[in-house]
N, C-alpha and C positions, 0 to 999 in steps of 0.2 A: 733540272729543267723540266718544263711541262712536256707531256706526251706530244708528239708531232701532230696528233689529230686535232689538238685544240690550240696550237700556236698559230697566231695570225701574223704572218710576216708581211710588211708593207711592200707593195710593188714599186719598181723604179719610177720615180716621178709622181707617185701617188701622194697627195697631201694627207696630213695627219688630222685625226679628229681631236676634239678637246679632251681634257683630262677626265671630265665627268663621263663622257661616252666610253672612254677607255676603261675606267674603273668598273662601269656597269657591265661591259663585255667581259672583263677579266673575272669578276666575281661570279658571274653566271656560269663561267666555265670551270672555275677552280673547284666547285662543289663536286666535280666528277672525280676528284682525287680523294680516295677514302680516308687517308691519314690526316687530312687537313680540313678543319671546319672553322668558320669564322663566327665568333659570338659577339658579346657586348664588350665595350671598352672598359678595362680595369686599371691599366697602368700605361703611361706614355713617357718616353725618355728622349732627350736630345743628346746625341753623341757627336764627338769631334775626333776625326781620325788622327792617329799619332804621326802619320807620314807628313813630312814637310815638303814643299813650303806652303801648300794651299790649305792644309787642315780641313779636309772635306767634312761637312756636317750632314747628319741625316737623322730621321726620326725612327724610333722603334716603339711599337704599340703592342701591349699584351691584351688579349681578349679571352673572356671566359664564356662557357656555354651555360648549361643549367646549374652546374655545381659551383663550388667556391674556387676551384683551382683554375689557373690560367692554362688553357689548352692549345692556344695558337698564338704565334708572334708574327708581326708584320713589320717590314722595314720599308720606309718611303724615302725616296731621294731623287735628286737631280745631279747629273755630273757627266764628265766626259768618258768615264769607263766604270765598269763594275768595281765596287770597292770591297770585295770579299776576300781579297788576297791575291798575291802576285801569280799564284799558280792556277788561277781560274776559280770557278764556282766551288763553294764548300759543300761537302757531302751533307745531305739532309735539307738543303736549301733549294726551294723552287722559286725561280725568278722569271719574270716576263716583263715585256715592255718594249718600246721602240729601240732601246739600246741593244736588245738581243738580236735585232735585225740589222745592226751595223750603223744605226743612226745615233748621234750624240745629243746631249743637252735636252733630254726628254725624261719624263717621269718613268721610274722603274719601281716595281713592287716585288718584294721577296717574301716568301712564306717559310716558316719553320715551326717545329714544335718546341724549340728551346730558344731562350733569349741570347745565350752566349754565342751561338753560331752566327747570329746576325750582327754582333758588335765586336767582332775580332779586330784587334789592333786599334781600339778606339777608347777614348776617355769619356766618362759620363759628365755632362755639363749640368743638365737640369732634369728634374723628374717630378711627376705628379702621380700619386697613388690615391685612388678613390677608396675611401674608408668605409663607405656604406653603399649598398645597392641603389642604383638610380632607377627611377621610374621612367626615365626618358633616355633610352639607350642610344649610343653613337656607333655607327658602323663605318667600315673603312671607306666606302664610297663617299660618304658625307665629308670626311676629312679631305680627300683629294679634291672634291668638287669645290669646297669653300676656299681652298687655297688658290685654285684656278680662277675663282670668281674675283679674288683680290687682285690677281695678276692682270686681269683684263679690265678692271674697273676704271683705270686712268692711264693715259698715254705715258706719263712719267714712270709708272710702275713697270712698264714693259722692259725698262733697262735692267731690272733685277730678276726677270723671270727665268733666266738661265743660271742664276747664281744659286748654288746649293745651300749656302748659309741663309740667304733671304727666304728661300722656299721652305726650309725646315723650320726656321724660327717663326715665320708667319703661321705655319700649321700649329706649332706649340702655343703661340700667343692666343690663337683662336680657342684652343682647349681651355686656356686660363679664363678667357672671356666667358665661355660656356659655364665653367664652374662658378664664376662670380654671379652671373645673372640668373642662372637656374638654381643657385644656392645648393650646390652639390658638396657635401662634406668630403674633404680631401686633405692629403699631406703634401706640402710643397718643399722641394729640395733644390739647392744651388751649390754645385761642386761638393756634394756629399753632406752638406749641412742643412738642417731644416730651417725654413724661412717662411715669410708671409707671401701671400699671393701678390700683393702690391710690390714688395721688394723684388720678387722674382720677375715680375713683369717689367719693372724698371731696368733690371740688369740686361734682359734680353733686348729691349728697345734701344739701349744706348751702345751696345756692342757694334763695332764696325761691321758693315754689311748685314747687320742683324735687324735693321728697321729704323735707324736714326732719322731717315728721311720721312718717316711716317708719323713723327711726333708733332702733330699739329691738329687743329680743330677738325679739318676735313678727315683726317685719319681716325679720329674718335667716332665720327659718323660711320666710317667704313667698318670699324670694329663691330658696331651694332649690326651692320648688314652681314658681316661674316658670321657672326654668332647666329643670326637668323637662318642663313643658308645652311649652317651646320645642324640646326636642331628642328626647324619648324615643320618639316615634312616627314619626319621619321615615322615609319610604320603607318603612314596615312591615318593617324589617330587624331581626331578632332580634340578630345580632352587634353592629350599630351601636347599637341601643337599650341593650343590656347594657353596651356600652363606656361609656355615660353613667351608667346606673343603678348599676352595681356600685361605682364610685368614690364616688358620692353616699352610698350606704349606709355605706361604710367611713368617710367623713368625718364622719358624724353623731355618731359616738362621742365626738369631741372638739370639735365645733362649739359656739360660745357660744350655746346656745338656752335658752329658757324651759323649765323642767322639765315643765310641763304641755303644752308644744308638741312637745317631742322625741318622745314615743311616737306622737303623732298623725302627725307627719311621717314617722317610720320606717314606721308602718303604711301610710301613703299610698304610699310608695315600694315597699314589699313587695307591696302590692296591684297596683300598676302592673306590677311585674316578673312577678308571677304571670300576669297577662293576656298579657304579652309572650312569655313562654317556654312557655305551656301547649301550644302546638302542636308544640314540639320537645323539651321536657324536662318531662313531666307530673309526675314526682316532685318536681322543684324547684318547680313551680307550686303543688302541694299544700302543700309545706313552707312556702313564702312566705305563702300565704293563711292557713294555720293560725297562723303567728307573728303575722300582722297581727290576726287575730281575738282572739288571746289578749291582745295588747297593749291592745286597746280594751276588752276585758272587765275588765281589771285596773284601768282608770281609774275614778275616782269618777263616779257617774252625773250629778253636777252639772257636769262638764266640758262646756263649750259645744260642743266639737268631737267629743265621744265618739260620739253616736248616728249622726251623718251618716257619719263614717268607718267605724264598725262596720258600718253597712248596706252600704257599698261593699265592705268586706273579706269580709263574709258572702256577698255576691253573687259575688265572685271565687272563694271556696272552693267555692260551689255549682257554678260553671261548671267548675272543675277536676274536681270529683266527677262531673259529668255526662259529661265527656270520658272519665273512667275507667270509665264504665258503672255508677256507684254512684248510681242515681237516687233510691232511697229515702232515702239520707243527704242528698241535695241538697235535698229538698223542705222539711224544717223550717227549713233555713238561709234559703231564699228567703222563706218565710213570715215569719220573724223580720225579715229585711231590709225587707220591705214594711211591717211594723208600725212599724219604727224611723223610716222616712223616707217616709211616704205622699205627701208633697207634691213629691217629686223629679221632675224632668223625665223620668227614666228609669223611672218607676213602670210605665209600659205595657210597657217592654222586659222588666222583671223578671217581670211577670205572664205575658208570653209564654214566658219561660224556665220558669216554674213549670208552665205548661200542658204544655210539652214533657216535663218530668219526670213529671207526672201520667200523661201518655199512655204513656210507656215502662213504667210499673209497672202499667198496666191500670186506673188510676183515671180512666176515660174521662169520666164525667159531670163530675168536677171539672176535667178538662182543658178540656172544652167551655166551662165557665163562665169559666175563666181567659182562653182565647182570645177569647171574646166581649167580656169586660170590657176587654181590651187594645185590641181594635179600636175599641170605643166611646170609650175615652179618647183615642185618636189622632184619631178623628173630631171630638172636641170641642176638639182643640188649635187654637191660634190659627193661622189660615190666612194667614200672611204670606209672606215670601220662602221660608220653610221648608216651604210646603205640599207641594212635590214630595217632600221627605224624609218628612214625616208620612204622606202618601198612600201611598207605597211601603211604609212600615212597617205601615200599616193593612192593606194588601193582603196582606203577609206573614202577619199574624195571621188574616185571613179565609180565606186559602188553606189554611193548616194546619187551621183549624176545619172547612172544607168537606171536606178529606180525611179528617178524623177521623169526621165524620158519615157520609161515604160508606162508610168501613170498617165502621161499625156497621150499615149497611144503611138508614140514615135519609136516603134520597136526597131526599125532599121538602124536608126542612130544609136539606140541603146545597145544593139548587137555589136556595133563597132567598139563601143566602150567595154563591153564584156570581154571582147577579144583582147583588148589592152590588158585587162586584169589577168587573164590567163597567161599572157606573155610575160608579165612581171612575175607571176608565180613560178613560171618555168625558170626564169633567171635566178630567183631566190633559191629554188631547188637545186639548180646547178652549182650555186655557191655554198651549198650545204648549210644555208641559213634559214631553211624552210623545210617543212615536211610535205610528203606527197598528199597527205590528207587535205591540206589547204588547196592544193592544185585540183584535187577531185571535186571539192566544193565549188571552186571557180568554174570547172567544166560543167558541173550540174547546172549552175546558174546560167552559163552560156547556152547550154542545150535548151533550157526552159525559155530563155529569151528568144532564141532562134525559132522555137516552136510557135511562140506568139507572133513572130514576124513571118510565119509560114515559110521559113527557110528550113525545110525538113531535112534536106541533105546535111546541112551544117549541124543541125540538132542531132541527127543520128550519129554523125562522126564524133561529136563531143561526148554523147552518152556512151558510145562504145569505148572510147578512151577511158572514161571514168570507170567503166566496168572492168576493163583490163587492169587498171591500176589497183582497183579493189582486190581483184583476184591474185595479183602478183605480190601483194603485201598483206600478210596475215594480221597486221595491226589495224587494218582498215575494215574489219568485219562489220562494224556499225554502219559504214557507208554503203555496203554491198546491197542491202535491201532497198535503200533509197535510189541507188543507181539503177537497179532492176525496175523499180516502179517508174522511174523516168523513161527508161528504155521502152517500157510497155506503152506509155503515153505517146511516144514518138511513133511506135509501130501502129498504134491505133489511128494516129493522124495520117499515116501512109496507107490506111485501109487494110492493114495486115492484122485483122482482129484476132485470128487464131494465135499468132505469135504474141500479141499483146496479152491475151488471157494466160498464156504459158508463163510469161515473164512476171506478171503481177501475182500469179499464184505462187511462184517461187519466192517472190519478195515476202508474201504473207507468211509462208512456211519458215523463212529464215529469220524474220523479225522476232527477237526474243520476247518472252513474257515479262511483265513487270515484277517487282519484288514480291508481290502477293500471289504471283503465279497466274495472273489474269492478263488478257490481251491488252496491249497498249493502245493509245489513241491512233498510232500509226496503222494498226490493224484495221481500225474503223475507217480511216481515210482510204486505205487500199481496197477494203471490201466494197466501199461505196464506188470506187473507181471500177472495180471488176464488175459490179452490177451494171454499170453503164455499158461495158463491153458486151455483157450477156444480152442486155435489152436490145442493143444495136444489132446483134446477131439473131434476134427473134426469140431468144430463150427467156421468156418472161418469168417462168417459175424459178429458175436459178437466179435471175436478177432480183426477184422479190426476196428470195432466201438470203442473198448477200446484204440487201438493204436492211432486212430485219436484224441480221447479225451485227451490222454496223450501228444500227439504232440502239441495240442493247449495250454496246460498248460506250457509246456517247452518253446514254442515260446513266450508266454507272459512273462515268467521269463527271457528269453534271451534278450528281449527288454530292461529290466532293468539292467541286468548283461551280456552285450554282449560278454565278453571275460572270463567268468567264466569257467574254464576247465571242471568241472563236468557237467555243464549245456550243454556246447557245445558238449561234448562227447556223452551224452545221446541223444541229439537232432538229431545228424546225424544218429545215430543208428535207432532211431524211424522213421525218414524219409526213410532210406534205407529199413527197414523192411516193411514199408507201401508200398513202391514202388514195392517191390517184390510180395506182396500180390495182389496189383492192377493189376500187370502184369499177375499173375496167373488167375485173374478173367477177363482177356482180356480187361481191361480198360487202353488201351495203352497211351492215352493222359494224364490221371491223373498220371499214372505210370511215364511217362517222366517228368512231373512237379515235382514229388516227388524225382526222381533221381537227377534232377537239383538242387533242394533245398538241398538235402543231400550233393551234391558236393560243394555248396556254404558254408555250415557249415563246411565241412571238410577243406576248404581253410582257414577259421578262426582258426580251430584247429591246422593246420600246422603252422600258424603264431604264435600261443601261444606256440607251442612246438618247435619253430625254434632252440632254444638252449637246448632243453630238451634231454632226453635219446634217443639214436639212435633207439633202439628197438621200442619205442613208435612212433617216427617220421615215421619210415618205415611202421608201422602198419597203420597209418593214410594215408600215401601215397598210399599203396596198396588198401585201401578202396576207395580212390578218383579214382584210376585207374579202379576199378570195376564199379564205376558210369559212367565213360567215356565209358567203353565198353558196358554197358547197354544202354546208350543213342545212341551209334552207331547201336546197334542191333534194336533199335526202330526207326531207320532212322532219329534221331534228330541230324544231323551232325553238324549244327552250334552250338547247345548247347554243344555238345561233344567237339567242338573245344575250346570254352571258358574255359571249365573245364580242358582240356588238357593243355592249356597255363598256367593256375594257377598251375597245377602239375609241369610243367617244371620250372616255375619261382621259386617255393619253393625249388625244388631240386638244382637249380643253386645257390641260396642264401646259402643253407646249405653247398654246396660244397666249396663255397668261404670262409666260416667261419673257425675258428681255430679248430673246432671239427669235421671236415669232416673226411671221412674214405673211404676205397676202396669200401665198400658196397654202399655208397652214389654215388660214381662215376659210379659204375656198374649200379645202378638204373637209373641214368641220361642217360647213354648210351642207355639202353634198351627203355626208354620212348621216347627219341628223335627219335629212329628208328621207334617205333610203331606209334608215332603221325605224322611222315613224311608221312606214308600211308594215315592217315586221311586227311592231307592237300592235298594230291594228289587226293583223292576221291572228295574233295570239289573244285578241279580245281585250287588250289593255288599251282602250281608247283614250283614257285620261293621260297615260304616258305618251301615246302617239301625239295627242294634242300638245303636250308640253314640249316635245321635241320639235314639232313644226313651229311652235311659237318662238322657241329659241333660235331656230333657223331664220325666221322672219326678222327677229331683232338684230341678228348678225348682218342680214342683208340691208337693214335700215342704217346700220353703222357704216357699212362700206359704201352705201349710196348707189349700188348697181341696180337700176330699175328692173332689168330683166330678172335678176335673182330675187328681188323683192316680190315680184308678181308670182314667180314659181313657188316661193315659200308660202305666200298667202293662199295660193290655190291648194297646196297641200293642207294648210291649216283649215281652209274652208271645208274640205272633205271630212276631216276629223271632227269638226264642229257639227257637221250634219249627222255623222254617225253616232256621236256621243250624246246627241239630243239637245243641242243649243241652236234652235232654228233662227232666233233673232241675231245671235252673234254670227251665224253662218251668212246671213243675208248682208250684214254690215261688212264682213270680210269680202264678200263677193263684190259689193259696191266699191270698196277700196281698190280692189283689183281693177275694176272697170275704169275708175277715175284715173288711176296711175297709168293705165294703158292709153287712155284717150288724151291725157294731158302731157305725158312725157314721151310716149312712144307711138304717136299717131301713125307713123309710117310703117310700124311693125304689125301688119295685118295678121300675120301668123299667130303672134302672141294674143292679139285681140280675139281671134277665132277661139283659141283655147280658153281664154277668159270667159267669153260668152257661153261656151259649152259647159264650163264648170258652174257658171252663174245659173244656167238653166237647170242643171242637175240639183243645185241647192234649192232653187225655187220649187222644183217638183217634189223633193224629199220633204219639204215642209208643207206640202199640200197646195201650193199655188201653181196648179197644173197649167192654167191658161197663160200665166206669166212665163212659166217655163217654156211653153211652146213658142211664145213670142220671141224669147231670147234665142232659142234653138233655131227658129226660122231666120233670124238675123245672122246667126253663125253660119248656117247653110248658104245663105246668099253671099256672104264674104268668101266662103270656101270656093264657091263657083267662080268668083271674080279672080281669086288669087291663083288657082290651079288650072293646069291644062287638062281639060276633061277628056282629052283623047287618049290618055294613058289608062291602062287597066288598074294601076295602083290608085290613081285619083278617083276613078269611078267606084272602086270598091270602098274607099274611105267615105265617099259621098253617100253611097248606099247605106252604110252603117249609120251615118248622121241622120239621114232621112228616116231610117227605121226608128231611131230614137225619137225623132220629131213626131212620127205617127203614134208612138207610145204616149208621148205627152198629150197629144190631142185626144187620144182615146181615154186617158185618165181624166181629162177635162170634159169628157163626154161630148166633144166636138167631132162626131164620127165622120161627117162629110169631109172635113179637112184632113182627118186621119186617113181616110181612104185615098185622097189625092196624094198624100205624102208616101203612103205605102206603095202605091202604084209607081210613083217616081223612083222609089228605092228599087223595086223589082225591075224596072226598065234599065237601071244602071247595073243591076246584077246580071243581066242577060249576057251570056257568053262567058262570065267569070267562073261559074261553078265548074266548068269543064277544065279549068286551069289548076284548080286546087280544091282538095276536099273541104278545107275550112270554108272557102267561099260557097261551095255547094251547100253545106249545112246551114250557113248563114242565109242563103237564098231560101232554103226550106223553112227556116224559122220565120223569115219575113212573109212567106206564103201563109204560114200558120197564123200570123198576126192579121193578115188580110182576111182570112176566114173568120177570125174572131170579130173583126170590125163588121163584116157582112152579117154575121149572126146578130150583132147589136143593131144593125140597120133593118133587121127583120127580112133578110134575103137568104133564107136557109139553102135554097137550091144552088145559088151562086157560091155560097160558102162551101157547100159539099163539093162542088166542082173544083174549087181551089184546093180543098183537102185531097181530092183524088189526084190532082196534078202534083201536089207535094209528095204524095206517096210514090208516084211514078218516078219523080226526080230522085227521091231517096233511094229507090231501088237501083238507080244508075250510080249514084254517088257511093253507095255501100253495097255494090253488087257482089263483092267477094265475101260478105259477111252472112252468116246464117241467122235465123230468127233468134236463137238463144244467145248468140254473140251480141246481137243488137240490143236485146233485153238487158244483157249485162252492162253494156255501155249506157243504156237508159237509166239503169239503177245507179250508176255512178253519178249521173246528173242529178238524180233525186237526192242522194246523200249530200252532194255538193250544195243543192238548194237548201237543205235543212241547215247545213253548217253556215252558209251565208246568211240565212235568216237569223240564226243565233248571234252572229257577229254584227247584225244590223245593216247588212248590205242589201237593201230591199230590191233595187233594180237588178243587181246581179243574181239574186236569189230567184226572182221571177223569170229571168232569162233561162236559168238552169232548169226551173220547173217546166217551163214551156218546152224546152228541148227534150225533157223527160217524156212529155206527152207525144211529141212528134216522133221520137224513136220508137215508143211503144206502139203507136199507130202503124208504123212501118212493119214492125215485127208481126203484128196481127194480120197485115195484108199478105205477108209471106206465109204465115201459118195461121189460118183463120181460127184454129182451135183455141188459140190464146184469147180470142175475142169474147168467147162465151163462157169459159171456165178458167179458174185459176189453177195453174199447173205448177207442180214442183219440177225440179231439174230432171226427175225421172219420168215426167209426163203424167204422173198420177194426179187425179183430181183431189182437191182438198176442200173440205167443207166442215160445217159444224151443225150437226143435227139436221133439222128440216130447213135450215136457212138456205136461200137460193145462192149458189156460188156466183161470185162476180168474176168477170174477165179481167185480164191485166189492164186493158185499155180503160175500163170503167174505174179500176183502182187508181190508175194514173190520173184520171180526170178528177176524182175525189181528192187525191193528194194535191193536185194543182189548186183546187178550190180552197183546201186548208192553208196552203202556203200563201195564196193570194190574199186570203182573209187576214192572216198574220201580218202581211206586209201592206195592208190597207189598199189593196187593188180590187175594188168592188167589181169592176168590169170583168177581169179575169175570173173572179170567183163565180159570178152569175153565168158567164159563158160556159165555164167548165161544168157548172151545175146542170145547165140545160142539156148539154151533150150527154152527160152521164145519165140524166133522166130518160133521154131518148133511147139510150142503149138498153136500159132496164124496162122500157115500155110503161113505166109508171113513176110517179113521184113518191118514193117510199120514205121511210123514216130518216134516211140519210139526206134527204133534200129539205132544206129549210124554206118552207113556203113563204114565210114572212119576208125573208131576204129577197126572194124573187119578186114579191109584190111591191116591195120598196123600190127595187130596181126599175120595175115597170112604171111606178109612179114618178120616179125621178126622170125617166125618159119622156113621159107625157108632159111634164112641166117644162121640159126643154124643147117641146115641139118636135120631138124626134118620132119616127114611126114606131108604133107599139109592137109588142110581141104577141103572137097568138099561141 
């Protein structure tokens, strides 16, 4: 007998499982016995007991392992008592089955190492010896299962299920069928004499209780099914299974079958082949399942086998469609399958599959119902020997249900489901049908879910139990670090950061290295977690150290798996976090490198998610844009350009795909406009123009007028800067027309359009026209905005300052003076609120002085300049003269850069600011006004040349920049003031330019200069 530890005795009143379940359970346990191992079928005998009157019949099968010798013998039988002798079980025979628990008329399996011990007091009736090794082995479970299949296939066969002769002969006949269809070389014997397969089959079918009732056309079809059940799924091998299935299907065309049975049998075989090949040949699986469904639909509805087989074929087709990603098509097929066969034992499985398809198409509420019903059905299933199976299947349904609820943010409901899983695991553990490692995993998932639901007490309780189980069983070492890491997370959520750091540190120390002696990805995950704990406690340096260690591990793993979504996702986050930390520590160069690397990884991530969910794709795109912006802020413009091009290309590809959307189009439009500015900053105006043109074309396709105008305004600017004045004016006019015709009520857009139009006109030399458009823009701005707010007055002052600039450029000095006075009036009181407004006010005062000089009112101009200096002293009261000069020098360098880039107006503004700040520094330290000083205060000169003061140098620089940017007025004004400082017009003063300027003013009836 088997050891008591593995004998499963049925409880009183407990129903029995079917033979297939019993065989699976028995064989899984029998391997615990050292002296018995079950190999491949080599011989099979049909014996009849010598004891009268019933002459009990049974099967004995010999199996071999890797060698040629038979190493184990198995006896299969049904009967009222054990047939091993009157004195009880024979020595060396191990038997088990329901009869050993006192229940009769059930299957019994006996094992021995010799054939003789299993055939005591019995005569041999029939025998099959396989004469050559078979490539398609038969195992004991298959023999029992296929006989049970025959017993349950028709009500009339139930009369024979308890008959030992019927049971043993059907098993022997199925072996004969297998030899014939699989073409297995074998020797056949009947009562000691060699015979043919056909003769032996005829003798067995005609014997009383040996199958005479099965000699009809329906039985022939059943023989095919038995053979299939015996062989098709052996070793889960697709080639071996097809070696049996394909000849079967070919033979059915000529087989002597009932016309009503033939299509059912063909559909059955096609359905099975669809399941077998779906993993390797999906088109074949789809074709087989469709053929099977059509065969069943063509049958009359009164065919007794139609609905059951149609349900199975529909399920096979739905499974193949699911594998092909066609979830919508699979759903109605599964629904029909469930309606056709609601009493099937697989009903719960098909509900589960239906739930999976619902989930994949976004019908989440229906998926949840399907998963719950599937789990409930499994919970009500008879808990017999198959409890372990049904329990695991129930857990499968509950786990996917919990995950679905968690994804929807319904953590409270998911928590209840996770608790059900833990309860089932406890029950399985109590039955000795489960290991505590699976319970630990269930507790870990419960704790994680509870943490998401902010049920920290429940989470801590579950994580502590998982830890205790890990420590109590040395076989669970692999789960101990995971449990510690989870416990650390719970502690952190409970604000116990110190304990969290201790637990996660222990987890990192316990996690073993990989086969190469390097840290595993788990080390990287937990180092990243610990960095969060350190940073939260204010320990930035240790946090950065852990992030760098985690990054190194992920980089190493990424080199092996360069396109693994999880690795890539974590790696860019690590680099991005590290970059921000380095930036906060003012390590700009390292931060820039980290941002650049993060952007590289994000490019890979976008490639992986090219056809993935839109939400995920846009999340990665926004992260890449954040890296581009960070690089721009760190003045790494070339690196930013490379990353920006990657971002644009990924969006273009996504937009061209079949899964594009309006969100993708809008993202592309915005990023094209944003990166056109970057290209302009880099001096690549042609590329900037190309990007803005593409953005404008996209806007024209979408038909959103607002976006069209925005894109055209960007393009207008690039056309101005790149030197296409006529194109710029045309674009400006298009913007104006769009605004007036389509969005007349949007005065804010019209204001921006007029402002950009004015700038374009000014840039191409049409200063008077520019002033006219700017005047119109200012009037609309006054109309739209509440001028009582400081924000509106500040914005208006800027617009008026620009208007005065256009009037001055047009040599309409009187109008320029009115505009600049209006600007100064709006600036009143604002400079005290913010330094920027104060400096803008000062700059506007400088412009007024420039206009007064042009109007030949030098005393008034000087008064304004004095007022500007006094104001600058207030605005920059905390700065020394040398600090102000340094700031002025930055404006000078900026003016040169902007001039090179073609930004005339901005360059002139910076140059004017340079002069204003220099003038302030000279008022604080007059020594700077008369002599050029180095940072040490020493005079610098060259021979007998008269040294120039910094203010004079600033004015000369303004004259140079103004000349380069075609601003004659600024050039002449600066020249005059510089001449006044030097008390003569020396070689640096261009007298011809001065005379030309005087002549221009005379022609315009403006006051002359003395």
